[in-house]
N, C-alpha and C positions, 0 to 999 in steps of 0.2 A: 404638092403644097408643101412649102419649107417648113421645118420644125421651128417653134419658137418656145423659149423658156419664159415662163411667167410665174412669179411667186403668187401664192393664194392671196386673194385681197385682204390687205391688213389696214384698210382705211380706218382712222380713229387714232388711238394712243400709238406713238411710235414703237412702243415695246410690246404691242398686241402679238400674242403667239398665233400661229397658223397651223391648221390641221386639215388633213384630207382623210376622209372615210371612204373606204371602197366597198361598195355594196348597199343597196337601198332596201334590204329586207328589215325586219323589225330590229335586228341587232344593230344594223348600221344606223338606222333612223334614231334609235334610242341614243347611240353613242354621239351622234351628231347634235342632238338636242341636248344632251347633257354637257358636251364641250361648250356649245354656244352659249348655254345658260350661265357658263362660268367666265363668259367674255373672250373666248377663243374664236378666232375668225375661221369658220369651217367651210370646206368644200365637199360636197357628197356627190359621189360619182356612181352611177348605176349603169350597167350594160343593157338592160331591158328598157322598154318604152314606158314603164310605170315603176312605181314603188310597191313594197309590200312582200317581195320574195315569193314564197310558196304559198301565200295566204292572200289571194288576189281574185279579182272578178273579171269577166269578160262579157261581150254582147253576143247573143244568138238571137237574131231577128229582133223582136221587141222586148226580150227578157234580158235581164242582168243576171248572170250566172256565176256563182263561186265555184273556183276549180275544185274545191272540196269543202265538206262541212268541218268547221273548227269550232270548238267549245273551250271554255276554261272554267276553273273552279274557284271558289271563294278564296282558297289558300294560295291562289296565284297573285300574290300581292303585286309582284313587279308588273306583270301585265295589267293590273288594275290601275296602278300608277300610270302606265303608258296611256291607257283610255282617258284617264283624267287629264293627262298633259296635252292630248290632241282634241279634247272636248268632245270625246265620243263615248263617255260612260253611260249617258242615258240611251244610246243606240244599241247597247249590248248589256241589258240588265241581267241580273242574277235572279234565279228562283228565291222566293222567300224561304223555301226549305227544300231540302233535297227530296226528289220524288221521281223516280225512274220506273215507268211501266215496263214489264218484261213479259212479252208473249211466247208462249211455247206452242209452236205449230203442230207438235204431236201429242199435247196434252188432251185429256178427256175434257168434254164440255163442262164448263163450269169451273174448270181448274187451269184454263190456259193462260189467264192474266194473273201475274204476281207482281209486287211492287218492292223496290228497294228504296227505302225511305229513312227519315230519321225524326226523333222528337227533340225537345228542347232539354232533355236530360243530359248530364255530364258524360264525357267519354269513359267507357264504352257503352254505357247503358243506353246512349242516345239511338244505338242500332238495334237494341235488344227486341224491340217490339216487331221491327220489320223482319228479323231473322227468324223470330219465333213463328211468324204467320207466312213465311215465304213458302208458297206451295211447290215450288219446283225442286225442292230438296226434302228428304225424308227427315223424321225427327232425329234420327241418330246422325244424320249428315249435318244437320243444323248445330247440334251439340258439338260435333268435331270441328266445324268452321269456327265456333266461338272460341274453342281452345286454342286453334291455330293462330286465330287473329290475336289473342293475348300473347302467344309466343313471338309472333312478328312484331308486336308492340315492344317486346323486350330486347329486340335486336339493336346493337349499336352500330348507326349508319357509318360512323367514322372507322370502323373496322375494315380494313382493305381486304381481308379474307373473304368478305360477302361478295366482292366482285368477281371472284374466281368460281362460285358456285352457281348452278342454274336454279331458278325459281321452282321449276317443276319437280326436281328431286327432292327439294326442301319440303314441297307441299305433300309429296307421297310419304315421306319421312314422318310428317306430322299428321297422318291419317287422312288425308284428303282423297275422296274417291275421284274416279273420272268424271263423274256426273258433277260432283262439287266444283271441280276445275272448270268445266263447260259452263255451268249455270251460275257461277258467281266470280271465281277468281279470274278466268279469261274474259269473261263478260266485261269486266273493268279494265283488265290488264291489257288485252289485245287493243282497245281503244286509246289507252294511255301511252303504252310501250311500243305499240305496233309490232307485237311478236307475241306467240303463245308462250305460256309459262315455261315450256321446256327449252325454249331458245332465249330466254331472258335472263340477264344478270339478277342474281338474288339482291345485291345491293341496289340496283335501280328499282326493282320491284317492291323491295321493302320500303324505300323512299316513297314510292307512290302511295302505298297503302297507309303507311305511317303518317304521312303528312295529310293525305286526303280524307282518311277514314278514321284515324285514330289520334289526332292531334287536338282537335276542336270540333265541337258539335256541328257547326256549320261549315267546316272546311271544305266539304264535298259538294255544296250547293252549285248547281251548274249554271253557268251564264253562256250565251251566244249571241250572235249579231242578228238583230232584226232588220238590218239593212245589208246591202251587199258589202263584202270584206273590202272592196276597192274604196267605198266611201270612208271607212275607217283608216285603212293602211296606205291608201294613196292620197285620195282628196283632202281629208282632214290632216293627215300627217304631212302633206306637202304645205297646207296652210300654216301649220305650226312651225315648220322649217323656215318657210318665208318670214314669219314674224319674228323668229328667233335670229334672222340675219343669216341663215345658212344659204349658201349658193348651192343649188340642186342642179345636176346635169344628168339627164337620162340619155340613153342611146350612146353611152360613153363608156367604152370598154377599156380598161386598163391593161397595158401590155407588159409593163415591168415597174419594179420598184427598187430603188437602190440609194445607198446612203453615200452622200458627198463627204469630201475631206474635212469640211468644217462641221461635220456632225449633223447636218441637215438632210432632208430627205427629197429625192426626186421622184415623181410619180409620172410615168409616161402613158399618154393616151395618143391615139393617131393624130399627128401633126402638132403635139404640143407636149410640154413638159412642165408639171406644176411642182414648185418648190414648197416645202412645208417643214416645220418644227417637229411634227409628230404625224404618225399615220395609224390608222385603225383599219386592219384587214378583216372585213365582215362578209366574206364569201364563203361558199361551201368548202368543206375541208380539201377536197381534191384540187379545187381551184386555188385555194390558199397555199398548197404545197408547190404548185407551179410558180407562184409569184413570189414566195419567200426567197430573200437574198441568202446566200451561202452563210452558214453560221447562225442563222437566226434562231434556229431550234437545235438542240442536241442530238435528236434522232428525227429528222423531217420524215423518214421513210414510215414512220408509225402513222402518220396521217393516212397513208394509203392502205394500211391494214385495217382502218375502220370501215366496216361494211355499210351498206345502205339497205333499206328495205322500202317496198312500194306500198301505195295506197291507191285503190281503185274507187271511183264515185260513179254510181249509177244514176241517171236522171230521168224520171218519168213523169210526163204531163198527161194527166187524166181529163176527161171531158166534165167530170163532176167531182165532188168531195168524197173522198173514199177513206180519210183518216180524219178523225175528230179530236185528236190530242196533238200536241206540237212535236212529239217525237216518241219513238220507243225503241227498245232493243228486243232482239229475237233470239230464240232457242229453237233447237229441232229443225234448223233451216240454214242454207248457206247466207241468208240475209244477217247482216249484224245490227247496224243501227239505221233507223229511218227517220228523217226529218221533214216536215212541212215547210218548204220554202216558197209558197205561193206568194204571200204579201211582199216578202223581201225582194222577190225577183221582178215584180211589177205585173205578175199575170192577173189579168181581169176576169177570166172565166175559166172554170174548172180548178183543178188541184196539181201543184208541183211538188212531188216527193223526191227527195235526194237520198241515196243509200250510201253510206259510208262504209267502205270494206277495206279493213286494215289487214296487214300481214298478207297482202294478196299475191304473194310470189306464183301461186298456181294460176291466176286468172289475168294478170296484168296484160298480157298479151293476147288474150282471147279475142276473136272477132267479135263485133258488135252484135252480130246475128246470133252468135252461140250465147252471149250473155243475155239477149232478149229472151231467147227460149228458156233460159234457166231462171231468170228473175222474175218474169211476169207471172208465171204459174205460182212462184212463192209468194208474191205478194197477194195473190188472190187466196192462197192458202191461209195467210195471216190476216187479211182484211176482207171479210165478206162483201163489203162495199165496192171492192175492185171487181167483183165477178159481175161481168156484163157492161162494165164500164169501157168506153172507148179510150184507147191510147192515142193521144194526138201527136206525141213526140216521145222518142226514147233515144238517148245518147249516153256516152260515157266520156269521163275524164280521166287520165292516167297521169299519176306522178310516179314514175319509176324509181327515182331516188328521193322519195318524200321526206324519209328521215335517215339518221344513222342507225344502224342495227344495233339493239341493245344487248348484244351477245355477252356471255360471260368473259370477262377480261378486258372489256372495252374501256374501263376506267382508266387503266394505266397507259392508254392510247390518247386520251383527250388531254390537250395541252391547256395551261391556263392563259390567263389574258396577257400576260408579260411574256416577251421573248428575250433572247440573249442580245439582241440589237437595241441599244438605247433609242427610245422614241418609236418603236414599232410594237403594236399590240394587236392581239386577235380577238375576234368577237364572233359569235355564232352559236347556235344550239347545241352544235357539236363539241364546244370547248367544255372545260371542267367545271360546269355549273352545279354539278351534283344531281341535277334533273335529266330527265329522258328529253328527247327531241320534242319540245313543245314550244309554243309561243311564249310561255313563261321563261323557258330556259334562254330563248332567243334574247328577250329584254334583259334579263339578268346578265347575259354576256356582255351587252351593250353598257349596261351600267358599271360593270367591272373594268371593261377596258377603258372607259372614259375616267373612271375614278383613277385608275393606275397612271394614266396620262396627265391627269391634273396634278396628281402628286408629284411626278417627275417635273413637270413645268413650274411648280410652285403656286399653282392656281388654287382658288377656293373651291372646297368640296362640300361647303355647307348644305348646298341645295340637294346633294345626293344622300345626305345622312337619313332623310326620312325613308326613302325608298330602300337604302341598304339595310337599315334596320328592320324594315317589314320584310325584306327578302331573307 
C-alpha cells in the first residue's frame, strides 16, 4: 500500500489548528478532550483495540473483568473532573466518609478487625479517634504514629532534597516500628505508591500522605467504579471524544514523529502520514523515548532510567457469598486488598473477589497453580465464609510494568509537559506531575500538556482554569 500524506481534518474555520494525540490512555484522552474543547481539530491514535491504557476491562466468558482494581480519593480532583467530563461520576461514587476495614489474620479472636476512618473534625483531629482505637498497634506505637504524622505534615513538598531520601529510613528516624510500618504506613503506601516504604521516594510518599490524609478531612474518602472500567475509560470516553469532534483511531500504531521545515509536525502510521500543528505524546516513557525526535529533550536517556513496578491481580469466583463488605485490607497475610466485583462483572450467582497485589516483584511470574495454592488458604484464614465454599474459577492478571517505580531520585528523571521542540508535548502519569503513578497523575498530565499546547497556539484556556485550580 502506497503511503499518503494527509493533514488532520481541519473542517470549519480556515485557521483551525490541528493536533495529533498519540496514546489513548487517560492522559491522551484528557489531552484530546481539552484541546477539542478549545476548538482544536484533534486526531487521537491508539495502538490497542480500545481506549483506557492500563485501566481497562476484558471479557472472560459471561463476565466483564477489570485487568486490575483501581480506586481514587476525594483529593483526586483532576480524575473527578475527568469522570464528570465523560458523564461517569455517578458510576464511580465516593464513600460518604473514609472507612477501611483492616483484617489481621494473625490477631486473637475479637481483635482481628480494625478500621481506618475519619470524623468531621478538622485536620489532624479527624483521624484521632480512628488512631486511638486501632487495635493493630500498641498504645505506644499509636502515639508515635501521631507524632510522625505531624512531622510529615511539616515537610515542604517543594524541597528537592526529599526526592533523594527513602521513606523507610525517614520513618525509622521518626520512631516507627516495623509493625507500625506494616500495619499503617505500608498498608496505605504500597497501594498508592506501588512500593514499600524502603523503596519509595520520601518526596512522593510525603505527597501521598500530606495530600490524602493531612490536607482536608475528606481528602482520603475512597471512590471506585461500580461498573467495569471499560465502560468509563473506553465506552463513555469514546462517546465524549466523538461529541467533542475528536477523530479516534484504534489499532493504529505510530512509527515516527518528525518536524517539517515549516515548523509543522508529521506523524507516521503504517501507510499514512498525518500533518499537525501540535503533537501530544501520551505513551509509556520507554515508548516516548523511542519516538522523540533528536533534540526534543536535553537528556532523553533519563527516560530509560525510570524503573517500572508490577501489580498482580488474583481473581476468585466462589459459589456463594463469602464477603459481606465491599472491600477490606489485610495484615499478617500475603493478601493486600480484596474487593467484591460481583455486581460490576455481571456475575449472577456466587461471589467474585479481586485481590490487588501491588509491589509484586516476587510473584508477578509465579504460575497460576502456585498462586492458587498460596491465596485460597489465605482467603479462608481471613474469611470464615470461604471455608467449604466451592471455587468456580481462579485466574490472574499481570501488569509487569503497571507503574513507574517511585524510587528515591525518580523526581529528577521525570520531564515536564513541554519539550525543547516547539509544538511537541509529553503526557503520562510518569511525567512531572508531583504525583505517583495513578489515574490522577495521568489526567493531570493530559491537562498540563493541553494547556501548554493551547498557550503556544494562542487558543483559549478558560475551560481548563477550573480543573487546573482544583489540581
